[in-house]
C-alpha positions in Angstrom: 2.9 -4.6 25.8 4.7 -4.5 22.5 3.5 -6.4 19.4 7.0 -7.8 19.5 6.3 -9.7 22.7 7.0 -13.4 22.3 8.5 -12.9 18.8 11.7 -14.6 17.8 14.0 -11.9 16.5 17.2 -12.8 14.6 19.6 -9.8 14.5 22.4 -9.8 11.9 25.3 -7.5 12.7 27.8 -6.4 10.0 31.1 -4.5 10.1 30.2 -0.8 10.5 30.9 1.7 13.2 27.1 1.7 13.9 27.5 -1.8 15.2 27.9 -0.4 18.6 24.2 0.6 18.5 23.2 -3.1 18.4 23.8 -3.4 22.1 21.0 -0.9 22.7 18.9 -2.5 20.0 19.1 -6.0 21.6 18.3 -4.5 24.9 15.1 -2.8 23.5 14.0 -6.0 21.8 14.4 -7.9 25.1 12.5 -5.1 26.9 9.7 -5.4 24.4 9.4 -9.1 25.3 11.1 -10.6 22.2 13.5 -13.6 22.2 16.7 -12.5 20.5 19.5 -14.4 18.8 22.5 -12.6 17.1 24.5 -13.6 14.1 27.6 -11.5 13.4 29.9 -11.3 10.5 33.5 -12.1 11.6 34.6 -8.5 10.9 31.8 -7.0 12.9 33.5 -8.3 16.1 36.0 -5.5 15.7 33.2 -3.0 16.5 31.2 -4.7 19.2 32.0 -7.8 21.1 30.1 -11.1 21.0 30.3 -11.1 24.8 28.3 -7.9 25.0 25.6 -9.1 22.7 25.3 -12.6 24.2 25.0 -11.1 27.7 22.2 -8.8 26.6 20.4 -11.4 24.4 20.8 -14.2 27.0 21.8 -16.4 24.0 25.2 -17.5 22.5 26.2 -15.3 19.6 26.9 -17.0 16.2 29.5 -15.9 13.8 31.0 -19.1 12.3 29.6 -22.4 11.0 31.9 -24.1 13.5 35.1 -23.5 15.5 37.9 -25.6 13.9 39.9 -25.4 17.1 37.1 -26.8 19.4 36.5 -30.5 18.8 33.3 -30.3 20.8 31.9 -27.3 18.9 28.5 -28.0 17.3 27.6 -27.0 13.8 25.7 -23.7 13.8 22.9 -24.4 11.4 21.9 -21.5 9.3 18.8 -23.4 8.3 17.7 -23.8 12.0 18.4 -20.1 12.7 16.4 -19.1 9.6 13.4 -21.2 10.6 13.5 -20.1 14.2 13.0 -16.4 13.4 9.7 -14.7 13.3 11.5 -11.8 11.9 15.1 -11.0 10.9 16.8 -7.6 10.9 20.2 -6.8 9.6 21.6 -3.7 11.3 23.8 -2.1 10.5 23.6 -3.2 6.9 26.8 -2.1 5.2 27.2 -1.4 1.5 29.2 -4.6 1.2 26.6 -6.8 2.9 23.7 -5.3 0.9 25.6 -6.0 -2.3 26.0 -9.7 -1.1 22.3 -9.9 -0.2 21.3 -8.5 -3.6 23.6 -10.9 -5.6 23.1 -13.9 -3.3 26.8 -14.1 -2.4 27.1 -16.6 0.5 30.5 -16.4 2.1 29.7 -16.3 5.8 27.1 -17.6 8.4 25.0 -14.4 8.3 24.6 -14.6 4.5 23.7 -18.3 4.6 21.2 -17.5 7.3 19.7 -14.6 5.3 19.3 -16.9 2.3 17.6 -19.6 4.4 15.3 -17.3 6.4 11.5 -17.8 5.9 10.4 -14.7 7.8 10.1 -11.1 6.9 13.6 -9.4 6.7 14.3 -5.8 7.6 17.6 -4.0 6.8 18.9 -0.8 8.2 21.7 0.6 6.1 24.7 2.5 7.7 27.6 4.0 5.7 29.2 7.2 4.7 27.3 9.8 2.7 29.0 9.2 -0.7 28.7 5.5 -0.3 25.0 5.8 0.4 24.4 8.1 -2.5 26.3 5.8 -5.0 24.2 4.4 -7.8 25.1 0.8 -7.0 23.9 1.3 -3.4 20.6 2.7 -4.5 20.3 -0.1 -7.0 20.9 -2.7 -4.4 18.4 -1.2 -2.0 15.7 -1.2 -4.7 16.7 -4.8 -5.5 16.4 -5.9 -1.9 13.0 -4.3 -1.6 11.9 -6.1 -4.8 12.7 -9.3 -3.0 10.2 -8.4 -0.2 12.9 -7.1 2.3 11.8 -4.1 4.3 14.0 -1.0 4.1 14.5 1.1 7.3 15.8 4.4 6.0 18.9 5.9 7.5 18.8 9.3 9.2 20.7 12.4 8.3 23.3 13.7 10.7 27.0 13.7 11.5 28.8 10.6 10.1 31.9 8.9 11.3 33.9 10.6 8.5 32.9 14.0 9.8 30.6 14.6 6.9 27.0 15.6 7.5 24.2 13.9 5.5 22.3 10.7 4.9 23.8 7.3 5.8 23.6 7.3 9.6 21.8 4.2 10.8 18.4 4.8 12.4 18.5 4.9 16.2 17.6 1.8 18.0 14.4 3.3 19.3 13.4 4.3 15.8 14.1 0.8 14.5 11.9 -0.8 17.2 9.1 1.7 16.5 9.4 1.2 12.7 9.2 -2.6 13.0 6.2 -2.4 15.5 4.3 -0.1 13.2 5.1 -2.3 10.2 3.8 -5.4 12.0 0.7 -3.6 13.2 -0.1 -2.2 9.7 -0.2 -5.7 8.3 -2.2 -7.4 11.0 -5.6 -8.7 9.8 -7.6 -7.3 12.7 -6.0 -3.9 12.8 -8.7 -1.3 13.4 -11.2 -3.9 14.6 -12.6 -3.9 18.1 -13.1 -7.3 19.7 -15.3 -7.8 22.8 -14.8 -11.1 24.7 -16.4 -12.4 27.9 -14.6 -15.0 30.0 -14.8 -16.9 33.2 -17.8 -17.7 35.5 -20.2 -15.5 37.3 -20.9 -15.7 41.1 -24.4 -15.2 42.2 -24.4 -14.2 45.9 -26.5 -16.1 48.4 -25.2 -14.1 51.3 -22.0 -12.1 51.9 -20.0 -15.4 52.1 -21.7 -17.9 49.8 -22.5 -17.9 46.2 -23.8 -20.0 43.3 -21.1 -20.5 40.6 -19.5 -23.0 38.3 -16.1 -24.5 37.5 -15.1 -22.1 34.7 -11.5 -20.9 35.0 -11.6 -18.3 32.2 -8.6 -19.9 30.4 -10.4 -20.1 27.0 -11.6 -16.5 27.0 -8.2 -15.2 28.1 -6.5 -17.2 25.4 -8.9 -15.6 22.9 -8.1 -12.1 24.2 -4.4 -12.7 23.8 -4.8 -14.0 20.3 -7.0 -11.1 19.2 -4.3 -8.6 20.3 -1.7 -10.6 18.4 -3.9 -10.1 15.3 -3.9 -6.3 15.8 -7.3 -5.9 17.4 -8.4 -3.5 20.2 -9.6 -5.9 22.8 -12.1 -5.5 25.7 -12.2 -8.5 28.0 -15.1 -8.7 30.4 -14.0 -11.2 33.0 -15.9 -12.9 35.8 -14.0 -14.1 38.9 -10.8 -15.7 37.6 -7.2 -16.3 38.6 -6.0 -16.0 35.0 -3.7 -13.0 34.2 -3.5 -11.0 31.0 0.0 -10.8 29.5 -0.7 -7.8 27.3 -1.3 -4.4 28.8 -3.2 -3.2 25.8 -6.1 -5.4 26.6 -8.8 -3.5 28.5 -10.0 -5.8 31.2 -13.3 -5.1 32.9 -13.8 -7.3 36.0 -17.3 -8.3 37.1 -18.8 -10.7 39.5 -22.5 -11.4 38.8 -24.4 -12.1 35.7 -26.2 -8.8 36.0 -22.8 -7.0 36.2 -21.6 -8.9 33.1 -24.9 -8.0 31.3 -24.4 -4.3 32.0 -20.8 -4.3 31.0 -21.5 -6.2 27.8 -24.2 -3.8 26.7 -21.9 -0.9 27.5 -19.3 -2.0 24.9 -21.2 -4.2 22.4 -22.5 -1.5 20.1 -19.0 -0.3 19.2 -17.6 -3.9 18.7 -16.9 -5.4 15.4 -16.5 -9.0 16.8 -18.0 -10.3 20.0 -17.1 -13.6 21.5 -19.0 -14.9 24.4 -16.9 -17.5 26.1 -18.0 -16.8 29.7 -19.9 -19.5 31.6 -22.7 -17.2 32.9 -24.9 -18.6 35.7 -28.4 -19.5 34.4 -30.0 -18.7 37.8 -29.5 -16.3 40.6 -31.1 -16.1 44.1 -34.4 -14.1 44.3 -33.1 -12.5 47.5 -29.6 -12.2 48.9 -29.1 -12.2 52.7 -27.3 -9.2 54.0 -25.8 -11.2 56.8 -24.1 -14.5 56.8 -26.7 -17.3 57.1 -26.1 -19.6 60.0 -26.1 -23.3 59.5 -29.2 -25.1 60.9 -30.1 -28.7 61.3 -33.0 -28.3 58.9 -32.8 -28.2 55.1 -32.3 -24.9 53.3 -34.4 -23.9 50.3 -33.2 -21.1 48.1 -35.6 -19.7 45.6 -33.9 -19.0 42.2 -34.9 -16.9 39.3 -33.4 -16.9 35.7 -30.6 -14.5 34.9 -30.8 -12.3 31.9 -29.7 -14.1 28.7 -26.7 -11.9 27.7 -26.0 -13.7 24.4 -29.6 -13.6 23.3 -30.0 -10.0 24.2 -27.1 -8.9 22.0 -28.2 -11.3 19.3 -31.5 -9.3 19.1 -29.8 -5.9 18.7 -26.7 -6.8 16.7 -26.2 -5.0 13.4 -22.9 -5.6 11.6 -21.1 -7.4 14.5 -19.8 -10.9 14.0 -21.2 -12.8 16.9 -19.7 -16.0 18.4 -21.1 -18.1 21.2 -20.0 -21.2 23.1 -22.0 -24.3 23.8 -20.7 -26.7 26.5 -22.9 -29.8 26.2 -23.1 -33.3 27.8 -25.6 -34.9 25.4 -27.2 -34.3 22.0 -24.3 -31.9 21.4 -24.8 -31.0 17.7 -28.5 -30.6 18.0 -28.3 -28.4 21.0 -25.5 -26.3 19.5 -27.4 -25.8 16.3 -30.5 -24.8 18.2 -28.6 -22.2 20.2 -26.9 -20.9 17.1 -30.3 -20.1 15.5 -32.2 -19.0 18.7 -29.5 -16.5 19.6 -28.8 -15.1 16.1 -25.2 -16.2 16.1 -22.7 -16.2 13.2 -20.6 -19.0 14.7 -20.9 -21.3 17.7 -18.1 -23.2 19.4 -19.2 -26.6 20.6 -17.3 -28.5 23.2 -18.5 -31.6 25.1 -17.8 -32.7 28.6 -17.8 -36.2 27.1 -14.4 -35.4 25.5 -11.4 -36.1 27.7 -9.3 -32.9 28.1 -12.1 -30.5 27.2 -14.2 -28.3 29.4 -13.4 -26.4 32.6 -10.1 -25.8 34.3 -8.0 -27.7 31.6 -5.3 -26.2 29.5 -6.7 -28.1 26.5 -9.9 -28.1 24.6 -11.6 -30.1 21.8 -14.0 -28.0 19.7 -16.4 -28.2 16.8 -17.2 -25.0 14.9 -20.7 -24.6 13.4 -21.5 -21.5 11.3 -24.9 -20.0 10.6 -25.2 -22.1 7.4 -24.6 -25.2 9.6 -21.2 -25.9 8.1 -19.4 -28.1 10.6 -15.6 -28.2 11.2 -14.2 -30.5 13.9 -10.8 -30.2 15.5 -8.6 -32.5 17.5 -7.7 -32.0 21.1 -5.3 -29.0 21.3 -4.1 -26.4 23.8 -6.5 -23.6 24.4 -3.9 -21.2 22.9 -4.1 -23.2 19.6 -7.9 -23.5 19.9 -8.0 -19.7 20.1 -6.0 -19.5 16.9 -8.4 -22.0 15.2 -11.4 -19.9 16.2 -9.9 -16.7 14.9 -8.8 -18.4 11.7 -12.4 -19.2 11.1 -13.5 -15.7 12.0 -10.9 -14.2 9.6 -12.1 -16.5 6.8 -15.8 -15.5 7.4 -14.8 -11.8 7.4 -12.4 -12.2 4.5 -9.6 -10.5 6.3 
């Protein structure tokens, strides 16, 4: 899945013949999983219709602050549009629009939105050869870059005038690729490999029955999604869980038992930069597993159990430069037990959650955590969604790693 997935993309369209390409551009943004809104200059509607772009974006197209002839028309707030966007791209960016952007001329909704935007702004010029080569155009491009705007270079080719040379707007596929690569290059965990365990383990009693727990895997899956958004290569070792991953770049390794999770963990741990153990691994497993379904009897049933291998302790013993994170789900003496686990298992960070806290623990969409680092610095958070909790955990990891 694209790094654009879930992003709010604001597309500004100006009056150039290349505006027809924006239909394909919107379609590619949507295909990448982005949410798209379009702001057009009034003159750009001579080149591509708002109906086309609204149909493809599944959102109304904005071109005026309000419609004077419609008494029920609401004000199109350039401030709201600018705040909504995770990124803004102006394509095509004509020589006229770039001059306005460089000088701060605010004479239409697009320019007001540009000046209000808080996100990164990309611009893809499109114009004839001589216009593109003109000193003022080059000056404006440099000025826009000095403001922090990102320049998407035009291609060389046949232009609308019949001339051949630079000035042709980059193709929609090239624009998408450029933005994806730019986003990835600036992500803090780019080049890092993150190993995450999630969910429960099931320890077989017979072919039908097992010993397990109530873990849903929601926390571990949220951590995996967050790691990908930060640019990491992610390996998710998941016990039995109904949770789905939304990003195809996550390598998911499905296991059932604690032994299978132990083997998979050691397969990938040595090459990991960050390892987060969010799985609720069974502490005990049956000494023997029946090969046939055990029939119910009137007498009591005794099952002999043996300890499972301690996965977290085992990697804590062999870790080198990995940043190691464990979880502690406690019901009493929470801080003391978490600190003890932090030291015994050679962790860099432990995530404490208590079943005493309403909304925390298994099967919920929320969690309430306390982070404790190896120096026993304690940070407590309020009840949040597990998606937000994953963000808090990675914010702490980024701080510790100085990335």
